[in-house]
Backbone and ligand atoms as CSV (ligand in chain L), in Angstrom:
chain,resi,resn,atom,element,x,y,z
A,1,MET,N,N,-14.519,22.999,25.265
A,1,MET,CA,C,-14.299,22.426,23.898
A,1,MET,C,C,-15.140,23.320,22.920
A,2,ALA,N,N,-14.626,23.289,21.797
A,2,ALA,CA,C,-15.154,24.170,20.703
A,2,ALA,C,C,-15.244,23.320,19.447
A,3,LEU,N,N,-16.205,23.792,18.567
A,3,LEU,CA,C,-16.273,23.052,17.208
A,3,LEU,C,C,-15.259,23.770,16.356
A,4,ARG,N,N,-14.615,22.925,15.633
A,4,ARG,CA,C,-13.529,23.441,14.593
A,4,ARG,C,C,-14.298,23.363,13.243
A,5,ASN,N,N,-13.692,24.156,12.156
A,5,ASN,CA,C,-14.118,23.958,10.854
A,5,ASN,C,C,-13.493,22.728,10.402
A,6,ILE,N,N,-14.073,21.871,9.586
A,6,ILE,CA,C,-13.401,20.786,9.015
A,6,ILE,C,C,-12.964,21.121,7.535
A,7,VAL,N,N,-11.580,21.021,7.296
A,7,VAL,CA,C,-10.846,21.242,6.134
A,7,VAL,C,C,-11.466,20.346,4.927
A,8,LEU,N,N,-11.781,20.782,3.888
A,8,LEU,CA,C,-12.295,20.011,2.874
A,8,LEU,C,C,-11.258,19.622,1.856
A,9,GLU,N,N,-11.648,18.527,0.977
A,9,GLU,CA,C,-10.720,18.148,-0.056
A,9,GLU,C,C,-10.559,19.239,-1.150
A,10,GLY,N,N,-9.229,19.462,-1.487
A,10,GLY,CA,C,-9.037,20.626,-2.455
A,10,GLY,C,C,-8.053,21.668,-1.655
A,11,ASP,N,N,-8.211,21.478,-0.169
A,11,ASP,CA,C,-7.167,22.431,0.575
A,11,ASP,C,C,-5.903,21.477,0.582
A,12,GLU,N,N,-4.835,22.192,0.285
A,12,GLU,CA,C,-3.573,21.507,0.107
A,12,GLU,C,C,-3.014,20.943,1.527
A,13,ILE,N,N,-3.593,21.537,2.671
A,13,ILE,CA,C,-3.044,20.851,3.975
A,13,ILE,C,C,-3.449,19.301,4.060
A,14,LEU,N,N,-4.485,18.923,3.291
A,14,LEU,CA,C,-4.809,17.533,3.408
A,14,LEU,C,C,-3.931,16.679,2.542
A,15,ASN,N,N,-3.076,17.232,1.765
A,15,ASN,CA,C,-2.179,16.396,0.948
A,15,ASN,C,C,-0.732,16.548,1.421
A,16,LYS,N,N,-0.477,17.067,2.604
A,16,LYS,CA,C,0.760,17.149,3.226
A,16,LYS,C,C,1.051,16.228,4.240
A,17,ARG,N,N,2.258,15.734,4.521
A,17,ARG,CA,C,2.624,14.848,5.707
A,17,ARG,C,C,2.580,15.660,6.841
A,18,ALA,N,N,1.882,15.221,7.950
A,18,ALA,CA,C,1.911,15.958,9.055
A,18,ALA,C,C,3.161,15.566,9.913
A,19,ARG,N,N,3.473,16.604,10.686
A,19,ARG,CA,C,4.750,16.649,11.595
A,19,ARG,C,C,4.525,15.864,12.948
A,20,GLU,N,N,5.455,15.299,13.416
A,20,GLU,CA,C,5.474,14.686,14.764
A,20,GLU,C,C,5.072,15.830,15.767
A,21,VAL,N,N,4.181,15.291,16.875
A,21,VAL,CA,C,4.067,16.135,17.997
A,21,VAL,C,C,5.312,16.021,18.933
A,22,THR,N,N,5.948,17.043,19.215
A,22,THR,CA,C,7.188,17.109,19.958
A,22,THR,C,C,6.934,17.447,21.444
A,23,VAL,N,N,6.033,18.192,21.811
A,23,VAL,CA,C,5.652,18.361,23.173
A,23,VAL,C,C,4.094,18.483,23.263
A,24,ILE,N,N,3.497,17.615,24.245
A,24,ILE,CA,C,2.078,17.525,24.443
A,24,ILE,C,C,1.663,18.635,25.421
A,25,ASN,N,N,1.414,19.887,24.704
A,25,ASN,CA,C,1.164,20.961,25.601
A,25,ASN,C,C,-0.238,21.383,25.611
A,26,ASP,N,N,-0.772,22.335,26.300
A,26,ASP,CA,C,-2.139,22.675,26.293
A,26,ASP,C,C,-2.727,22.730,24.921
A,27,ARG,N,N,-2.126,23.363,24.070
A,27,ARG,CA,C,-2.641,23.573,22.797
A,27,ARG,C,C,-2.778,22.295,22.127
A,28,ILE,N,N,-2.032,21.352,22.265
A,28,ILE,CA,C,-2.209,19.964,21.665
A,28,ILE,C,C,-3.491,19.372,22.213
A,29,LEU,N,N,-3.607,19.477,23.628
A,29,LEU,CA,C,-4.756,18.830,24.370
A,29,LEU,C,C,-6.001,19.546,23.999
A,30,ILE,N,N,-6.113,20.831,23.813
A,30,ILE,CA,C,-7.234,21.492,23.380
A,30,ILE,C,C,-7.648,21.172,22.005
A,31,THR,N,N,-6.562,21.009,21.202
A,31,THR,CA,C,-6.903,20.492,19.829
A,31,THR,C,C,-7.580,19.066,19.658
A,32,LEU,N,N,-7.126,18.149,20.626
A,32,LEU,CA,C,-7.750,16.928,20.698
A,32,LEU,C,C,-9.199,16.980,21.193
A,33,ASP,N,N,-9.419,17.708,22.301
A,33,ASP,CA,C,-10.733,17.939,22.792
A,33,ASP,C,C,-11.702,18.527,21.651
A,34,ASP,N,N,-11.209,19.478,20.946
A,34,ASP,CA,C,-12.014,20.149,19.792
A,34,ASP,C,C,-12.207,19.112,18.773
A,35,MET,N,N,-11.184,18.332,18.526
A,35,MET,CA,C,-11.430,17.248,17.314
A,35,MET,C,C,-12.485,16.395,17.737
A,36,LEU,N,N,-12.575,15.765,19.054
A,36,LEU,CA,C,-13.509,14.965,19.508
A,36,LEU,C,C,-14.929,15.554,19.292
A,37,GLU,N,N,-15.062,16.629,19.750
A,37,GLU,CA,C,-16.465,17.415,19.734
A,37,GLU,C,C,-16.946,17.465,18.166
A,38,THR,N,N,-15.969,17.931,17.379
A,38,THR,CA,C,-16.140,18.126,15.994
A,38,THR,C,C,-16.484,16.934,15.196
A,39,MET,N,N,-15.840,15.819,15.585
A,39,MET,CA,C,-16.067,14.502,15.017
A,39,MET,C,C,-17.504,14.002,15.549
A,40,ARG,N,N,-17.707,14.141,16.720
A,40,ARG,CA,C,-19.110,13.653,17.271
A,40,ARG,C,C,-20.227,14.492,16.554
A,41,GLU,N,N,-20.127,15.802,16.478
A,41,GLU,CA,C,-21.080,16.808,16.037
A,41,GLU,C,C,-21.457,16.351,14.502
A,42,ASN,N,N,-20.387,15.824,13.739
A,42,ASN,CA,C,-20.582,15.490,12.329
A,42,ASN,C,C,-20.586,13.938,12.206
A,43,ASN,N,N,-21.061,13.349,13.237
A,43,ASN,CA,C,-21.251,11.775,13.167
A,43,ASN,C,C,-20.209,11.038,12.481
A,44,GLY,N,N,-18.889,11.533,12.776
A,44,GLY,CA,C,-17.716,10.798,12.064
A,44,GLY,C,C,-17.307,9.609,13.001
A,45,LEU,N,N,-16.512,8.654,12.279
A,45,LEU,CA,C,-15.964,7.576,13.150
A,45,LEU,C,C,-14.569,7.771,13.487
A,46,GLY,N,N,-14.040,8.882,12.902
A,46,GLY,CA,C,-12.634,9.231,13.186
A,46,GLY,C,C,-12.343,10.567,12.582
A,47,ILE,N,N,-11.304,11.311,13.252
A,47,ILE,CA,C,-10.821,12.574,12.749
A,47,ILE,C,C,-9.425,12.788,13.021
A,48,ALA,N,N,-8.490,13.304,11.989
A,48,ALA,CA,C,-7.194,13.508,12.151
A,48,ALA,C,C,-7.001,15.020,12.179
A,49,ALA,N,N,-5.945,15.426,12.931
A,49,ALA,CA,C,-5.503,16.779,13.031
A,49,ALA,C,C,-5.638,17.651,11.915
A,50,PRO,N,N,-4.977,17.062,10.729
A,50,PRO,CA,C,-4.983,17.971,9.458
A,50,PRO,C,C,-6.418,18.347,9.071
A,51,GLN,N,N,-7.441,17.573,9.556
A,51,GLN,CA,C,-8.711,17.820,9.077
A,51,GLN,C,C,-9.340,19.033,9.834
A,52,VAL,N,N,-8.648,19.608,10.909
A,52,VAL,CA,C,-9.172,20.771,11.545
A,52,VAL,C,C,-8.000,21.830,11.270
A,53,GLY,N,N,-7.153,21.633,10.334
A,53,GLY,CA,C,-6.098,22.418,9.883
A,53,GLY,C,C,-4.808,22.468,10.766
A,54,ILE,N,N,-4.519,21.464,11.480
A,54,ILE,CA,C,-3.452,21.322,12.363
A,54,ILE,C,C,-2.672,20.138,11.811
A,55,LEU,N,N,-1.222,20.485,11.188
A,55,LEU,CA,C,-0.620,19.459,10.620
A,55,LEU,C,C,0.323,18.797,11.496
A,56,ARG,N,N,-0.274,18.240,12.435
A,56,ARG,CA,C,0.371,17.256,13.506
A,56,ARG,C,C,-0.126,15.827,13.469
A,57,ARG,N,N,0.861,14.997,13.834
A,57,ARG,CA,C,0.589,13.552,13.810
A,57,ARG,C,C,-0.281,13.139,15.000
A,58,MET,N,N,-1.613,13.109,15.006
A,58,MET,CA,C,-2.420,12.672,15.908
A,58,MET,C,C,-3.956,12.469,15.453
A,59,PHE,N,N,-4.554,11.638,15.929
A,59,PHE,CA,C,-6.066,11.344,15.313
A,59,PHE,C,C,-6.845,10.655,16.453
A,60,ILE,N,N,-8.267,10.794,16.145
A,60,ILE,CA,C,-9.121,10.198,17.286
A,60,ILE,C,C,-9.889,9.283,16.331
A,61,VAL,N,N,-10.348,8.148,16.894
A,61,VAL,CA,C,-11.271,7.166,16.183
A,61,VAL,C,C,-12.193,6.629,17.300
A,62,GLU,N,N,-13.481,6.577,16.907
A,62,GLU,CA,C,-14.552,6.073,17.799
A,62,GLU,C,C,-15.300,5.093,17.150
A,63,VAL,N,N,-15.225,3.825,17.332
A,63,VAL,CA,C,-15.939,2.773,16.772
A,63,VAL,C,C,-16.481,1.917,17.912
A,64,ASP,N,N,-17.890,1.530,17.820
A,64,ASP,CA,C,-18.461,0.672,18.851
A,64,ASP,C,C,-18.299,1.152,20.283
A,65,ASP,N,N,-18.372,2.566,20.481
A,65,ASP,CA,C,-18.234,3.061,21.802
A,65,ASP,C,C,-16.777,2.912,22.312
A,66,GLN,N,N,-15.934,2.499,21.399
A,66,GLN,CA,C,-14.440,2.426,21.821
A,66,GLN,C,C,-13.870,3.814,21.337
A,67,LEU,N,N,-13.359,4.594,22.219
A,67,LEU,CA,C,-12.667,5.809,21.812
A,67,LEU,C,C,-11.171,5.593,22.019
A,68,ILE,N,N,-10.400,5.943,20.871
A,68,ILE,CA,C,-9.138,5.852,20.781
A,68,ILE,C,C,-8.538,7.152,20.345
A,69,GLU,N,N,-7.549,7.763,20.997
A,69,GLU,CA,C,-6.860,8.966,20.916
A,69,GLU,C,C,-5.416,8.636,20.760
A,70,ILE,N,N,-4.874,8.973,19.754
A,70,ILE,CA,C,-3.295,8.497,19.599
A,70,ILE,C,C,-2.599,9.622,18.989
A,71,ILE,N,N,-1.287,9.843,19.471
A,71,ILE,CA,C,-0.447,10.791,19.133
A,71,ILE,C,C,0.839,10.194,18.569
A,72,ASN,N,N,1.404,10.705,17.418
A,72,ASN,CA,C,2.541,10.083,16.748
A,72,ASN,C,C,2.385,8.523,16.588
A,73,PRO,N,N,1.240,8.208,15.971
A,73,PRO,CA,C,1.100,6.738,15.763
A,73,PRO,C,C,2.015,6.119,14.682
A,74,GLU,N,N,2.425,4.843,14.924
A,74,GLU,CA,C,3.129,4.108,13.941
A,74,GLU,C,C,2.455,2.735,13.633
A,75,ILE,N,N,2.545,2.473,12.571
A,75,ILE,CA,C,1.923,0.993,12.156
A,75,ILE,C,C,3.044,-0.002,12.479
A,76,VAL,N,N,2.695,-0.937,13.289
A,76,VAL,CA,C,3.776,-1.957,13.507
A,76,VAL,C,C,3.334,-3.307,12.854
A,77,GLU,N,N,2.228,-3.516,12.611
A,77,GLU,CA,C,1.684,-4.910,11.969
A,77,GLU,C,C,0.349,-4.688,11.313
A,78,THR,N,N,0.322,-5.200,10.149
A,78,THR,CA,C,-0.985,-5.278,9.488
A,78,THR,C,C,-1.192,-6.804,8.973
A,79,ARG,N,N,-2.505,-7.302,8.748
A,79,ARG,CA,C,-2.697,-8.668,8.249
A,79,ARG,C,C,-3.974,-8.627,7.505
A,80,GLY,N,N,-4.023,-9.412,6.456
A,80,GLY,CA,C,-5.171,-9.662,5.653
A,80,GLY,C,C,-5.671,-8.347,4.926
A,81,GLU,N,N,-6.728,-8.584,4.341
A,81,GLU,CA,C,-7.286,-7.363,3.607
A,81,GLU,C,C,-8.769,-7.386,3.487
A,82,GLN,N,N,-9.311,-6.367,3.510
A,82,GLN,CA,C,-10.787,-6.280,3.344
A,82,GLN,C,C,-11.359,-5.070,2.406
A,83,GLN,N,N,-12.330,-5.220,1.561
A,83,GLN,CA,C,-12.779,-4.164,0.771
A,83,GLN,C,C,-14.078,-3.627,1.494
A,84,VAL,N,N,-13.931,-2.358,1.575
A,84,VAL,CA,C,-14.954,-1.641,2.361
A,84,VAL,C,C,-15.327,-0.315,1.744
A,85,GLU,N,N,-16.610,-0.035,1.909
A,85,GLU,CA,C,-17.075,1.268,1.542
A,85,GLU,C,C,-16.864,2.217,2.642
A,86,GLU,N,N,-16.232,3.376,2.314
A,86,GLU,CA,C,-15.957,4.552,3.285
A,86,GLU,C,C,-16.120,5.774,2.748
A,87,GLY,N,N,-16.277,6.712,3.748
A,87,GLY,CA,C,-16.454,8.125,3.379
A,87,GLY,C,C,-15.527,8.924,4.297
A,88,CYS,N,N,-15.518,10.243,4.347
A,88,CYS,CA,C,-14.564,11.015,5.061
A,88,CYS,C,C,-15.392,12.422,5.289
A,89,LEU,N,N,-15.136,12.829,6.462
A,89,LEU,CA,C,-15.553,14.194,6.796
A,89,LEU,C,C,-15.158,15.325,5.901
A,90,SER,N,N,-14.037,15.051,5.314
A,90,SER,CA,C,-13.436,16.162,4.484
A,90,SER,C,C,-13.774,16.027,2.936
A,91,VAL,N,N,-14.623,14.903,2.730
A,91,VAL,CA,C,-15.139,14.731,1.417
A,91,VAL,C,C,-16.596,14.377,1.491
A,92,PRO,N,N,-17.255,15.465,1.958
A,92,PRO,CA,C,-18.771,15.138,2.059
A,92,PRO,C,C,-19.536,14.728,0.852
A,93,GLY,N,N,-20.372,13.811,1.162
A,93,GLY,CA,C,-21.446,13.365,0.071
A,93,GLY,C,C,-20.713,12.281,-0.898
A,94,LEU,N,N,-19.536,11.875,-0.601
A,94,LEU,CA,C,-19.085,10.777,-1.493
A,94,LEU,C,C,-18.713,9.634,-0.628
A,95,VAL,N,N,-18.802,8.409,-1.268
A,95,VAL,CA,C,-18.164,7.253,-0.644
A,95,VAL,C,C,-17.450,6.436,-1.739
A,96,GLY,N,N,-16.585,5.637,-1.268
A,96,GLY,CA,C,-15.671,4.904,-2.225
A,96,GLY,C,C,-15.232,3.489,-1.636
A,97,THR,N,N,-15.011,2.525,-2.458
A,97,THR,CA,C,-14.635,1.234,-2.101
A,97,THR,C,C,-13.056,1.243,-1.974
A,98,VAL,N,N,-12.595,0.903,-0.836
A,98,VAL,CA,C,-11.183,0.942,-0.530
A,98,VAL,C,C,-10.697,-0.444,-0.064
A,99,GLU,N,N,-9.542,-0.863,-0.376
A,99,GLU,CA,C,-8.915,-1.941,0.297
A,99,GLU,C,C,-8.068,-1.714,1.354
A,100,ARG,N,N,-8.395,-2.296,2.518
A,100,ARG,CA,C,-7.825,-1.923,3.892
A,100,ARG,C,C,-7.379,-3.290,4.511
A,101,PRO,N,N,-6.406,-3.174,5.325
A,101,PRO,CA,C,-6.005,-4.417,6.111
A,101,PRO,C,C,-7.146,-4.832,7.036
A,102,GLU,N,N,-7.309,-6.117,7.297
A,102,GLU,CA,C,-8.289,-6.654,8.274
A,102,GLU,C,C,-7.869,-6.494,9.627
A,103,TYR,N,N,-6.542,-6.381,9.830
A,103,TYR,CA,C,-6.109,-6.247,11.273
A,103,TYR,C,C,-4.919,-5.230,11.147
A,104,VAL,N,N,-4.905,-4.310,12.083
A,104,VAL,CA,C,-3.863,-3.238,12.240
A,104,VAL,C,C,-3.370,-3.167,13.718
A,105,LYS,N,N,-2.109,-3.125,13.960
A,105,LYS,CA,C,-1.582,-2.886,15.217
A,105,LYS,C,C,-0.720,-1.456,15.046
A,106,MET,N,N,-0.979,-0.628,15.926
A,106,MET,CA,C,-0.158,0.656,16.115
A,106,MET,C,C,0.338,0.794,17.466
A,107,THR,N,N,1.549,1.516,17.344
A,107,THR,CA,C,1.849,2.039,18.699
A,107,THR,C,C,1.954,3.714,18.716
A,108,GLY,N,N,1.986,4.352,19.796
A,108,GLY,CA,C,1.941,5.754,19.711
A,108,GLY,C,C,1.879,6.246,21.215
A,109,LEU,N,N,1.443,7.432,21.306
A,109,LEU,CA,C,1.286,8.043,22.737
A,109,LEU,C,C,-0.038,8.481,23.184
A,110,ASN,N,N,-0.487,8.388,24.378
A,110,ASN,CA,C,-1.771,8.897,24.727
A,110,ASN,C,C,-1.432,10.333,25.156
A,111,ARG,N,N,-2.608,10.932,25.698
A,111,ARG,CA,C,-2.454,12.444,25.944
A,111,ARG,C,C,-1.526,12.693,27.141
A,112,LYS,N,N,-1.209,11.616,27.927
A,112,LYS,CA,C,-0.311,11.934,28.965
A,112,LYS,C,C,1.057,11.651,28.570
A,113,GLY,N,N,1.436,11.257,27.351
A,113,GLY,CA,C,2.747,10.996,26.893
A,113,GLY,C,C,3.124,9.600,27.169
A,114,GLU,N,N,2.178,8.742,27.635
A,114,GLU,CA,C,2.554,7.250,27.880
A,114,GLU,C,C,2.457,6.529,26.454
A,115,LYS,N,N,3.399,5.461,26.351
A,115,LYS,CA,C,3.359,4.788,25.192
A,115,LYS,C,C,2.143,3.773,25.181
A,116,ILE,N,N,1.365,3.749,24.059
A,116,ILE,CA,C,0.277,2.941,24.044
A,116,ILE,C,C,0.360,2.036,22.807
A,117,GLU,N,N,-0.244,0.861,22.769
A,117,GLU,CA,C,-0.486,-0.097,21.684
A,117,GLU,C,C,-1.882,-0.284,21.449
A,118,ILE,N,N,-2.306,-0.257,20.226
A,118,ILE,CA,C,-3.676,-0.420,19.946
A,118,ILE,C,C,-3.888,-1.385,18.815
A,119,GLU,N,N,-4.887,-2.331,18.815
A,119,GLU,CA,C,-5.008,-3.362,17.813
A,119,GLU,C,C,-6.497,-3.045,17.371
A,120,GLY,N,N,-6.810,-3.333,16.063
A,120,GLY,CA,C,-8.111,-3.255,15.546
A,120,GLY,C,C,-8.372,-4.154,14.364
A,121,THR,N,N,-9.554,-4.751,14.522
A,121,THR,CA,C,-9.857,-5.692,13.264
A,121,THR,C,C,-11.238,-4.959,12.705
A,122,GLY,N,N,-11.527,-5.516,11.379
A,122,GLY,CA,C,-12.863,-5.025,10.961
A,122,GLY,C,C,-13.028,-3.550,10.715
A,123,LEU,N,N,-13.973,-2.979,11.113
A,123,LEU,CA,C,-14.286,-1.524,10.954
A,123,LEU,C,C,-13.282,-0.749,11.794
A,124,LEU,N,N,-12.865,-1.132,12.930
A,124,LEU,CA,C,-11.856,-0.466,13.762
A,124,LEU,C,C,-10.566,-0.290,12.809
A,125,ALA,N,N,-10.144,-1.511,12.300
A,125,ALA,CA,C,-8.929,-1.315,11.390
A,125,ALA,C,C,-9.114,-0.529,10.205
A,126,VAL,N,N,-10.272,-0.358,9.648
A,126,VAL,CA,C,-10.469,0.541,8.645
A,126,VAL,C,C,-10.333,1.961,9.080
A,127,ALA,N,N,-10.911,2.233,10.221
A,127,ALA,CA,C,-10.847,3.575,10.672
A,127,ALA,C,C,-9.434,4.135,11.113
A,128,LEU,N,N,-8.684,3.062,11.636
A,128,LEU,CA,C,-7.302,3.388,12.182
A,128,LEU,C,C,-6.479,3.676,10.805
A,129,SER,N,N,-6.750,2.889,9.756
A,129,SER,CA,C,-6.012,2.984,8.625
A,129,SER,C,C,-6.297,4.235,7.828
A,130,HIS,N,N,-7.531,4.487,7.900
A,130,HIS,CA,C,-8.057,5.881,7.248
A,130,HIS,C,C,-7.472,7.044,7.907
A,131,GLU,N,N,-7.447,7.096,9.183
A,131,GLU,CA,C,-6.906,8.259,9.895
A,131,GLU,C,C,-5.523,8.421,9.706
A,132,TYR,N,N,-4.788,7.088,9.733
A,132,TYR,CA,C,-3.273,7.244,9.605
A,132,TYR,C,C,-2.933,7.795,8.225
A,133,ASP,N,N,-3.616,7.407,7.315
A,133,ASP,CA,C,-3.439,7.932,5.975
A,133,ASP,C,C,-3.532,9.452,5.862
A,134,HIS,N,N,-4.469,10.057,6.652
A,134,HIS,CA,C,-4.573,11.537,6.824
A,134,HIS,C,C,-3.294,12.225,7.061
A,135,LEU,N,N,-2.504,11.415,8.047
A,135,LEU,CA,C,-1.226,12.048,8.492
A,135,LEU,C,C,-0.080,12.008,7.466
A,136,GLU,N,N,-0.453,11.041,6.473
A,136,GLU,CA,C,0.541,11.042,5.428
A,136,GLU,C,C,0.193,11.709,4.256
A,137,GLY,N,N,-0.995,12.401,4.401
A,137,GLY,CA,C,-1.500,13.359,3.351
A,137,GLY,C,C,-2.164,12.582,2.241
A,138,ILE,N,N,-2.855,11.448,2.645
A,138,ILE,CA,C,-3.668,10.625,1.685
A,138,ILE,C,C,-5.129,10.681,2.044
A,139,LEU,N,N,-5.881,10.930,0.957
A,139,LEU,CA,C,-7.316,10.814,1.160
A,139,LEU,C,C,-7.877,9.617,0.529
A,140,PHE,N,N,-9.031,9.035,1.099
A,140,PHE,CA,C,-9.520,7.793,0.625
A,140,PHE,C,C,-9.785,7.860,-0.906
A,141,THR,N,N,-10.094,8.986,-1.347
A,141,THR,CA,C,-10.385,9.100,-2.751
A,141,THR,C,C,-9.204,8.853,-3.667
A,142,GLN,N,N,-7.963,8.991,-3.128
A,142,GLN,CA,C,-6.870,8.521,-4.004
A,142,GLN,C,C,-6.597,7.048,-4.095
A,143,LYS,N,N,-7.344,6.247,-3.044
A,143,LYS,CA,C,-7.162,4.867,-3.003
A,143,LYS,C,C,-8.380,4.068,-3.546
A,144,ALA,N,N,-9.575,4.825,-3.603
A,144,ALA,CA,C,-10.788,4.159,-3.835
A,144,ALA,C,C,-10.924,3.643,-5.412
A,145,THR,N,N,-11.514,2.505,-5.578
A,145,THR,CA,C,-11.700,2.023,-6.998
A,145,THR,C,C,-12.988,2.526,-7.535
A,146,GLU,N,N,-13.982,2.687,-6.615
A,146,GLU,CA,C,-15.197,3.297,-7.225
A,146,GLU,C,C,-15.596,4.490,-6.302
A,147,ILE,N,N,-15.900,5.617,-6.791
A,147,ILE,CA,C,-16.330,6.673,-5.884
A,147,ILE,C,C,-17.757,7.153,-6.376
A,148,ARG,N,N,-18.729,6.954,-5.400
A,148,ARG,CA,C,-19.947,7.245,-5.659
A,148,ARG,C,C,-20.638,8.499,-4.875
A,149,ASP,N,N,-21.817,8.812,-5.290
A,149,ASP,CA,C,-22.561,9.818,-4.534
A,149,ASP,C,C,-23.206,8.975,-3.412
A,150,ALA,N,N,-22.905,9.546,-2.034
A,150,ALA,CA,C,-23.311,8.780,-0.771
A,150,ALA,C,C,-24.858,8.861,-0.743
A,151,PHE,N,N,-25.439,9.795,-1.208
A,151,PHE,CA,C,-26.908,9.849,-0.974
A,151,PHE,C,C,-27.718,9.073,-1.876
A,152,VAL,N,N,-27.129,8.990,-3.229
A,152,VAL,CA,C,-27.760,8.068,-4.178
A,152,VAL,C,C,-27.753,6.575,-3.615
A,153,GLU,N,N,-26.565,6.291,-3.146
A,153,GLU,CA,C,-26.353,4.951,-2.518
A,153,GLU,C,C,-27.378,4.693,-1.341
A,154,GLU,N,N,-27.632,5.626,-0.536
A,154,GLU,CA,C,-28.641,5.449,0.522
A,154,GLU,C,C,-29.992,5.271,-0.076
A,155,ASP,N,N,-30.296,5.999,-1.191
A,155,ASP,CA,C,-31.656,5.974,-1.718
A,155,ASP,C,C,-31.925,4.456,-2.363
A,156,ILE,N,N,-30.807,3.902,-2.991
A,156,ILE,CA,C,-30.897,2.551,-3.488
A,156,ILE,C,C,-31.156,1.541,-2.407
A,157,GLU,N,N,-30.374,1.711,-1.280
A,157,GLU,CA,C,-30.551,0.627,-0.229
A,157,GLU,C,C,-31.884,0.858,0.362
A,158,GLU,N,N,-32.751,1.867,0.392
A,158,GLU,CA,C,-33.953,1.982,0.935
A,158,GLU,C,C,-34.946,1.453,-0.228
L,1,ZN,ZN,ZN,-11.086,11.160,6.470
């Protein structure tokens, strides 16, 4: 595995709709491995392929020791709503309040090409929604009602 550079806000790849993964080949699997290492190195809860410069529909989420890797995800159901403060590896130093569903169900493929169904509530639903947005070319800063300096926020909490 190898660390990849994280694409930052301002790079137009983050505003483009990612393309379907048509064949799960070694290149795709290596990209997923590298995404996981890069996400963990940067203490992220999730990472989507466009964030490492690959405009393909796949992402990883890791919340409460639950690791989810999904290719060609589709949202099949959402319920409720929650207001949450979130940040993004591609927008370092900033957080914002975003409205997300309380519950999300998605279908997609795992790395073996098998169909999977995943469900999440609370923080997992937030992470799944956030990463899915990356595949649509949407950053949380486009949805957030308040965008603040993350470090100032931490100081206030202390
Ligand atoms: Zn993000």
